[in-house]
N, C-alpha and C positions, 0 to 999 in steps of 0.2 A: 464473621467479618461484619462489623457494623458500618453504618454509612460513612463515618469519618475515616475509618481504615480503608474502606473501599475507595473513597475519593483519593486518599493519599497514595494507595497502591497504584491506582490508575495514573496519578500524576507522575509517580516514579517510572512506571513502564512507559508512559507517554514521553517523558523527558528523555529516556534512553532511546526511544524510537526517534524522537526529534533529533537527537545528537547523531544517530546513524543516518537519518535522512539529510541532515545538513552536510555531513561528510559525503554522502551519496550525491548531493547537489554539487558540492565542490568537484567531485569526480566528473559530473556531467559538464560543468563549466570547462574543465580541462579537456574532456572528450571533444567538445565543440571546437576548441582551439586546435586540437591535434588532428581530428578527422574532418571537421567542418560538417557540411551537409551534402557531400558528394557521394559517388558510388561506394567508397569504402565505408562511410558513415551509414548509408542506407543498408549495406550488407551486414554491418556489425549490429545495428539495431534489430534487424530481423533475427539474426542468430542469437542475440541476447534475449529476445522476447520470451522464448519458452523457459529457459532456466531462470530468467528474471521474474517471470510470472510465478514459478514455483517458490522461489526464494522470498519474494515479497508477500505473497498470500500466506504461505506457511509461516513466515516470520511474524505475521500478525495474528497467529493463533488459530488458523483455520483447522488444523489437525486436532486441536484441543477438543472440538465438538464430539469426536469419537472416543478419544482416549480418556479424557478427564472424567466424564460421567461413569464409565465402566470401571476405571481404577478406583474411584471413590466408593462405588457400590461394593466392589470386592473387599475393600478395606473395612467397610462397615459390617458386611455380612459374614466374611470368612477370615478376616484378620490381616495383619500386616504382611505375613509371610506369603500369603496367596497373592496379595497385591504386588509384592516385589517380584514374584515369579511371573506374573502377567507382564510386568514391565520388561523383564528379560526376554520373554517370548516376543513381545512387540518389537524390541530393538533387533533381535536376531531375524525375525520374519521380514521386517522392512528392509534390512540390510541385504538379505538374500534376494528378495524380489527386485530390489533396485539394481543389483548386478545384472540380472537378466534383462531388465527394461533398458538400461543404458547400452548394453551390448546390441540389442535389437535396434535401438534408436540410431546408433552409430552407422549401422548398415543402411538404415532408411533415411539418412540425413537429407538426400536430395528431395525425397517426398515430403519430409517435414518442412523444408524451405518453401516448396510449392504450396503446401497447406497454409502456411503463414503469409506468403506473398506470391500469389499466382502471377502477378504482373512481372515478376522477374524471369519468367519462362522465355521471354523474347529478348532478354538482356544477358548475354553470356557472361559479361564482366561481373555484374552484380550477383548473378546466380552462382557463379563459381566461387566468388569470395564468400558469399553467405554459407555455402556448403562447407567450405574449409573452416570458417569461424564456428559454425554450429558443431562440427565434430570436436573441435578443441574445447567447447564449453559444455557439451552434454554431460560430462561427469558431474557437473555442478548440480544437475537434477537429482542424481542419486544422493549426493552429499546433503542437499537441501531437505530431502525426505528424512534422512537420518537425523539431521540437526533438529528438524521439526518434531520428530518423535521424542528425542531426548529433551527438547524444550518443553513439550507437553507434559512429560513425566515430572520435570522440575516444577512446572506450574501447578500440577496436581498436589504437590507437597508444599506449596506456598513459597517456593524458592524462585520468585519472579525476577529478582535482580540479575542473577547469573544468566538466565535465558535472555533477558532484555539487553544486557551489555554485550553479549557475544557478537551480534552483527556489526558492532562498531569496528571490530578488528578487521572485518571483511573490507569495509570501505577505506580503512587506513592503508591496507595493502594496495588497493587499487589506486588511491590518490598518490601514494609513493611511486608506483610504477608509471603512472601518467606524467608525473613531474619529471621522471627520468626520460620518458619517451619524448617529451616536449623539446628536450635539448637535442634530439636526434634529427638528422637531415634525411632519414630514410623516407621512402614514399609512404603515403597514408595507407596503402594496401598492406605493406609489410608491417607497419606499426599496428594495424588491426590484428595481425597474427599474434604479435607479442602480447597485446592487450587481452585477446581471447584466452591465451594460455594463463595469463595472470589472474583472470577471472576465476578459473577453476582452482588455481592455487589459493585464492582468497576463500573459496568455499571449504577447502581442506583446513585452513586456519580456523574458520568458524567451527567446524566439527571438532577439531582438537580442543578448542576452548570449552565447549560443552561437555566433552568427554572428561576433561579434567574436573569440571564442576560436579559431575555425577560421581566420580571416584571419591570425592570428599564427603559424600552423603553417608550418614550412619545407616540410613534405610535405603541404600542404593539397590538397583535391580539385581536379582539373582540370575546370573547368566545361564542360558540353557540353549539347547539346539532349537532351531525353528520348529514350532509346533502349531498346527492349524486348530487351535483350541476353540471351544464355543465362545469364550470371552473375546478372543481376538476376532473371530468372525463377526460378533456383535459390534465390536468397536469399528470394524471396517464398514459394516452395513450402515452405521450411523455416520462415520467419518467421511466416506466417499461422497454422499449427497451433501453433507455439510461443507466439504471442501469446495464442491461446485457452487454452493450457495455463497460462500464467502469470496469465491474467486470471480463472481459475476462481473464486478467492475473491471477486473483485469481481462476477463474474456471479451468484454465489450471493446477494450482497447485492441485486443488481438484482431477482432473482427474489423475494427476501424483501420488497423494496419494493413489488413488484406485489401481493403478498398483503396487505401492510399498507395499501395505498391504499384498501381497503374500509372502513377505520376512521378516524374523525377523529383527527388529531394523531399517529397511529401512525407515519406516514412520518417526521416530524421527530424523534420520540423514538428510532426505530431509527437514524436518521442520527447523532444525537449519541452514542448508545452505540457505534456503529461507529467513530466518529472517535477515541474513547478507546481502543478495541480496536486500531485501526490504528497508534497512536502507537508502541508497542514493536515491532510487526510491521514497520513501515517501516524500522527500523534494520537488521534482519537481511535483509529482503527486498532492499533496495538493494545490500547487500554481496554477496548471492548472485548477483543478476542482473548486476551491473556488474563485480565483481572475480572471482568464482569461475568464471564461464563462460569468459573468456579463458584462465584457468589450466587449465581442463579441456581446452580446445582444444590448448594447449601439451603437456599430459601425454599426450594421445592421439597426438600427433605424435612424442613422444620416449620416454615411459615405458610406455605401454600400460595394460592393465586393472588391474594390481596398484597402480600409482602412483595411478590414479584412485580406487580403493577407499580408499587411504590418505588422499587429500585429502578424500574424502567423510566419513571418520571424524573427521578434524580439524574439518571445517566443522560437522558435526552436534554435536560436543561444544561448540564455541564458541557455536553458535546456542542450544542448550538451556541453556547456562550463563546466558544473558541472558533467555530467554523463560519458563523455568519459574517463576522468582520473580515475573516480571511478571504471569503469568497468575494466580498465587495472590494477589498483591496486588490485582489488579483485581477478583477475585471477593470478596475479604475486605472491601475498602474501597469497593465499588461505590456504596453509598448516600452516605457522606460526600464522595466524589470528585464525584459528580454534583451533589449539593446545593451544595457550596462553589463549584464552578466555574460552574454554569449557573443556579442558582435565584436569579434576579433579573430585574427588568424584566418582560418579557412571559412569562417562563418561570416557572410557578408550582410549588407543592408537589406537586400531582398529576402534573405532567409529570416532576418530579425522581424521584418514586417509580417510575413506570413505566419511565423511562430507566435507572435503576439496576438494576431487575429484568432488563431486556434486556442490560445490560452483564454482569451476573453469569452470564447464560446463554451469552453469547458467550465469556467468559474461558477455559473449558476447551478451546476450539478454537484458541487462540493457539499452543501448541506444535505442534499438528498442522499448522496453516497454515505455520508457519516451517519445519518438516521438509520439507514439500512443496517449498518454494522451493529447498532444498538438493538434494533428490533429483532434481529435474527437470533440473539443469544437465548431468550427464553424458550424458543423452539428447540434449539440444540440441547439445552439443559434438560428439556423434557423428553429428549430422544425422539422428537417429532420433526421430520425433515420434509414432508411432502409439500406443505404450503410454501415454505421459503424456497424450496427448489423450483417449484412451478413459477413463483414470482421472479426468481433469478433468470430462468430460461426465457420468460416473456420479456424481461428487460434486455437481454442479449439480442433477441429477435427484433425488438423495437429499434435497437441501435443499428442493426444491419439495414433495416428498411429505411430508417430516417437518414442515415449516412449515405446510402446509395442514392436517395432522392435529392439530397442537398448538395452532394459533391460537385455535380456539373456546374452549378451556379456559383458556389462559394468556395470551391477547391478545398484545401485542408481545413479551413474554418467551418465549412459545411459538414465535413466528416466529424470534427470535434463537436459540433452542435448535435449530431446524431447520437454521440455518446451521452450528452446531457438529456436528450429525449429518452433514451433507454434507462437512465438513472431515475427519471421521473416515473416511468411505468413501473419499474422495480419497487420503488419506495411506496407508490400508491397501493399496489397489490399486497405488499407485505404489511403495510399499515392496516389495510382492510382485514387481513387474516388475523393480525394481532388483536384488533378490535373485536372481531368475532369470537376469539378465544378468551377475551376478558383480560388480556395482558397489557392492553394499551388503553388507559383511562386517565388522560391528562386532566388534572384538576384545574380549578379556576386560577389558582395562584401560579401554577406552571405556565398556563396559557398566557397569563398577563406578563410574566417575565419574558417569555419568548417574543411577544409583540414589542416589548421595550428593547430587547436586544436588537431586533430588526430595525427599529427606529434609530437606535444609537449607531448601528452599522451604516445606515443610509446617510446620516448626518456626518459621520466620520468620512465616508466616501466622497461626499461633496466637498468637504474641507481639503482632503488630500488632493482631489482633482484640481482645485484652485491653486493649491501650493505647487503642484507639479507643473502647471502652466507657467507659473512665475519662475520656476527653476529650470525651464526648458533649456536655456543656454548651458547651464552647468551639467545637464544630463545628456547633452548631445555628444556625438563621437568626437567633436572638437574640444570638449571640455577637459580632456586629460583623464587618464585611467583612474588615478586615485581620487581626483575631484569628483568624477562621476559616481564612483562607489560611495564616497562620503555623502553626496547629495541624495542618493537613493536610500542610504541608511538613515539619514535625517528624516526623509519623508516617511519611511516605515516606522521609525521610532516615534515620530510625532503623531502619526495616525494611531499607533497602539496606545500611546499615552492619552490621546483625546478620547478614544473609545473607552478606555478604562475609567477615565473621569466621568464620562457621560453615563456609563453603566452603573457606577457607584452612586452618582447623583440621582438617577432615575429609579434605582432599586432593581435594575436588571441583574446586578451582581452585588455581592457583599464581600467584606474582608474575609469572612469565613470561606467563601469560594476560593479566594486567592491562596488561602492557607491549606486548601485541600480538606476542609471540614464540612462540606456541603452535605 
């Protein structure tokens, strides 16, 4: 896969991820309207945190780090039939293991809730609801592991589109259910039960879509009984630490949720801020985990370290071209974005202000989290997980320390700032490891482009801030629902157009980048 195909494949996967995230975002807008930020919303967010973590991280290609290198090596060294047999062993083994894991987790649901939100121990209402919702959503964990395994096998064969499109079906199901629930006059607590059941149903839809894609493959897996083969052991030995590495950002949010659980409504507010933060991150994260990793595996087999460093440079430039302006826009427009999108129904003004403050505190961590996704790939492709795992764990520990220290003074914004501190520690340690290994060698041209991207982003942010101040009446809750949405869309579109013009004029980007030919 050459640079042009790599960029185009990343754009395709990123576009599918973006579509899924947009639908997921529509889901969260409806969730805020249906459940608000009260006890039912707090309970639902905690219950969804574990299956949501699995689905999000695995959907961004975290399991690829174990399966793709081993599957490719078997194909090269022992032929297609052995690779297909390994694929069947992986699917059967994961399926059997997940049945046991989900059964045990159902029994331990109260302990899981306390592990995620110890603050609920003194609140019988939130604790009881969270346990009920968790039990309804736990089957999604097993479905997510199976879909991730199937997706990794599709990606290993270059069939990235089918794996990338399947999550769209999940959010379509949830949006449809939420639209139906919004018309109901049932209590939020009961609506949460229906939504938890629909979440698991959506996971089954996702699994069915990938199963259909695999059945159409001419080189589909050869089904077999579960077997603890040396190859499967090797894949899991690489994949488990790789999964923790790629899940570091989500684990940081889990830690932040644990700290937020001690304050009423803080869990839901942090969740809504994180969903906005994840929208641009998902675009590049999916491209890195799904497209870049197989390319790194190929480069190690053919070109070696210099070729890998070149691919890292290209990927970092493409990633920062997208996330730097997104981070500035989220920080600049945090208040109008949250107010326009969430401030309705059960979600009031106080919730909007606190959520916007949390979003502004998360925004600086966006480029750092995106860089981590790129820099982890050469380690995973090399089947070397010690350095990225250590960096990830250090980032999570830094999040816990910083969020705990900042929460008393800044409430949920302080907890969000702790997540950003953790992302900075993670990125710094991983960059140092990549530099030491020789895989991070930004040339002068790349460094110059990144500086110009940053300058263009700051100029765009200043212009958007001025425009938002002028459009304050149209953006206020008194401006009318459609008028507020139109004003926000105009600000976002205008900012994107201005950034694009500045980037092209300054040389930070080129038309080749926009066509996926970088």
